[in-house]
C-alpha positions in Angstrom: 7.1 60.9 0.8 9.9 58.5 1.7 13.3 59.1 0.3 14.7 56.4 -2.0 17.3 55.3 0.6 14.7 55.3 3.4 12.2 53.4 1.2 14.8 50.7 0.4 15.5 50.4 4.2 11.8 50.1 5.0 11.4 47.4 2.4 14.4 45.6 3.7 13.0 45.6 7.2 9.6 44.4 6.1 10.9 41.5 4.0 13.4 40.6 6.6 10.6 40.4 9.2 8.6 38.2 6.9 11.5 35.9 6.4 12.1 35.6 10.1 8.4 35.0 10.7 8.3 32.3 8.1 11.3 30.5 9.5 9.8 30.6 13.0 6.4 29.4 11.8 7.6 26.6 9.4 7.3 23.1 10.8 10.5 21.4 11.9 11.4 18.6 9.5 13.6 15.9 11.1 16.2 14.4 8.8 15.3 10.9 7.8 17.9 8.2 7.5 17.4 6.0 4.4 17.3 2.3 5.1 20.6 1.3 3.4 19.6 -2.2 2.4 16.3 -1.2 0.9 17.0 1.6 -1.5 16.8 -0.7 -4.5 13.0 -0.9 -3.7 12.4 2.8 -4.4 10.1 2.9 -7.4 8.7 -0.6 -6.9 5.0 -1.2 -7.1 3.3 -1.6 -3.7 2.5 -5.3 -4.1 5.9 -6.2 -5.5 7.7 -4.1 -2.9 5.7 -5.7 -0.1 6.7 -9.2 -1.3 10.4 -8.2 -1.4 10.2 -6.7 2.1 8.8 -10.0 3.4 11.5 -12.0 1.6 14.1 -9.8 3.4 12.7 -10.6 6.8 10.5 -7.6 7.4 7.1 -7.9 9.1 4.2 -5.5 8.5 3.1 -3.6 11.6 0.5 -1.0 10.5 -0.4 1.6 7.9 -1.9 5.1 7.7 -2.8 7.6 5.0 -1.8 11.3 4.7 -3.3 13.2 1.8 -2.6 11.2 -1.3 0.3 9.3 0.2 0.2 6.1 2.3 2.7 5.2 5.0 3.4 1.7 6.2 5.5 0.6 9.1 7.6 -2.5 9.0 10.0 -4.2 11.5 13.0 -6.4 10.7 12.0 -9.6 12.4 10.1 -9.2 15.7 12.6 -7.0 17.5 14.7 -5.4 14.7 14.9 -2.0 13.0 11.6 -0.2 12.4 11.2 1.4 9.0 8.7 3.7 7.3 7.7 3.2 3.6 6.0 6.1 1.8 3.9 5.1 -1.2 2.4 7.5 -3.8 0.6 6.7 -7.0 1.0 3.0 -6.3 4.8 3.0 -6.0 7.4 3.1 -3.2 8.8 6.7 -2.9 11.0 6.2 0.1 12.1 3.7 2.7 13.7 5.2 5.8 14.7 4.0 9.3 12.2 5.0 11.9 12.2 5.2 15.8 11.0 2.1 17.6 7.9 3.9 18.8 6.6 4.2 15.2 6.3 0.4 15.1 4.2 0.1 18.3 0.5 -0.6 17.7 -2.1 0.6 20.2 -5.3 -1.3 20.8 -7.2 1.8 19.6 -5.2 2.1 16.4 -7.2 3.7 13.5 -4.7 2.9 10.8 -6.1 2.1 7.3 -5.7 -1.2 5.4 -2.4 -1.2 3.6 0.0 -3.6 1.9 1.3 -6.3 4.2 -2.0 -6.7 5.9 -2.6 -9.6 8.3 -5.1 -12.4 7.4 -7.8 -11.1 9.7 -7.2 -7.3 9.8 -7.5 -6.0 6.2 -10.3 -5.2 3.9 -10.5 -2.8 1.0 -12.6 -2.1 -2.1 -11.3 -3.3 -5.4 -12.2 -4.3 -8.9 -12.4 -8.0 -9.8 -13.7 -10.0 -12.7 -13.3 -12.8 -15.2 -12.7 -13.5 -18.8 -15.3 -15.9 -20.2 -15.0 -17.0 -23.9 -12.9 -14.0 -24.7 -15.3 -11.5 -23.1 -14.1 -9.5 -20.1 -16.5 -8.9 -17.1 -15.5 -6.4 -14.4 -17.2 -5.7 -11.1 -16.7 -3.7 -7.9 -15.7 -6.1 -5.2 -14.2 -6.3 -1.8 -11.1 -8.3 -0.8 -9.8 -9.2 2.6 -7.1 -11.4 4.1 -3.5 -12.1 3.2 -1.6 -10.3 0.4 -0.7 -12.4 -2.6 1.6 -15.2 -1.5 1.2 -14.3 2.1 0.5 -16.6 5.0 -3.1 -17.6 5.3 -6.0 -17.0 2.9 -7.6 -14.2 0.9 -11.4 -13.9 0.4 -12.6 -12.0 -2.7 -16.3 -10.9 -2.4 -17.7 -11.0 -5.9 -21.2 -9.6 -6.4 -22.7 -13.0 -6.5 -20.2 -15.3 -4.7 -17.2 -15.4 -2.5 -13.9 -16.9 -3.7 -11.3 -18.0 -1.2 -7.6 -18.3 -2.1 -5.4 -20.4 0.0 -1.7 -19.5 -0.5 1.1 -22.1 -0.7 3.4 -19.5 -2.0 3.2 -16.6 -4.5 2.5 -18.8 -7.4 0.8 -21.9 -6.0 -2.2 -22.6 -3.9 -5.9 -23.6 -3.9 -9.1 -21.8 -4.8 -12.5 -22.5 -3.1 -15.7 -21.3 -4.6 -18.7 -21.3 -2.2 -20.1 -24.8 -1.8 -17.3 -26.4 -3.8 -14.2 -28.4 -3.0 -10.7 -26.8 -3.0 -9.0 -26.9 -6.4 -5.2 -26.5 -6.9 -4.4 -23.5 -9.2 -1.4 -21.4 -10.2 -1.5 -17.7 -9.4 0.1 -14.8 -11.3 0.6 -11.4 -9.7 1.9 -8.6 -11.9 1.4 -4.8 -12.1 -0.8 -4.8 -9.0 -3.2 -7.5 -10.3 -3.6 -11.2 -9.3 -5.2 -13.8 -11.6 -5.8 -17.5 -11.9 -7.4 -19.9 -14.3 -10.3 -22.1 -13.2 -12.3 -24.3 -15.5 -11.2 -22.4 -18.5 -12.1 -19.0 -17.1 -9.5 -16.4 -16.1 -10.4 -14.7 -12.8 -8.6 -11.7 -11.5 -8.7 -9.0 -8.8 -6.7 -5.8 -8.3 -4.6 -6.9 -5.3 -2.5 -3.7 -4.8 -4.6 -1.5 -2.4 -3.3 1.7 -4.0 -4.0 0.5 -7.5 -7.4 -0.8 -6.3 -8.3 2.7 -5.0 -7.7 4.2 -8.4 -9.5 1.5 -10.2 -12.6 1.8 -8.0 -12.6 5.6 -8.3 -12.6 5.4 -12.1 -14.8 2.3 -12.4 -17.3 2.2 -15.2 -19.8 -0.6 -15.8 
């Protein structure tokens, strides 16, 4: 039987060895430098933060997902600073400066659709619907194209028709129902949802990809 002193020494060596092993096996975490001009966006919803990034001259590059978090990469102008934005639960958690290589896109990129998508490169499942004579109708839909207020157009694939939104800015533009002429409308985007009124009916779709993911997951007819 070990003496008390020897027993304490043995435990000390065992726990010391475990601590050393843990430190040696733990992944190296590189310190991240917060983007100084963007810290006021921490906590912003994905769609709102995206619009503010574009207003400040940032251009979306690509996005990827890790667990429950999403990471998007943006560049200031075409040759400026690269940044990484981490989004969780639909809100920006951090905005940090990133090395230039993080803003390079390979032809074989397998990034997932994310806020800031280009007109032709993004598509995600969402929930859309309309309010008709005070009754709300909701459907599982698919949306692709420009983010609200972005350059280009957005196509919402309802179960029985496609609706195309042509953006003039975040609040103005035109809507085109299949087989019909473009009509000028006003858009309203808030809390991750975009809506517009057409012929007395209020149409909407969840335009924030992160909020859309949650809505689709918990969708009930």
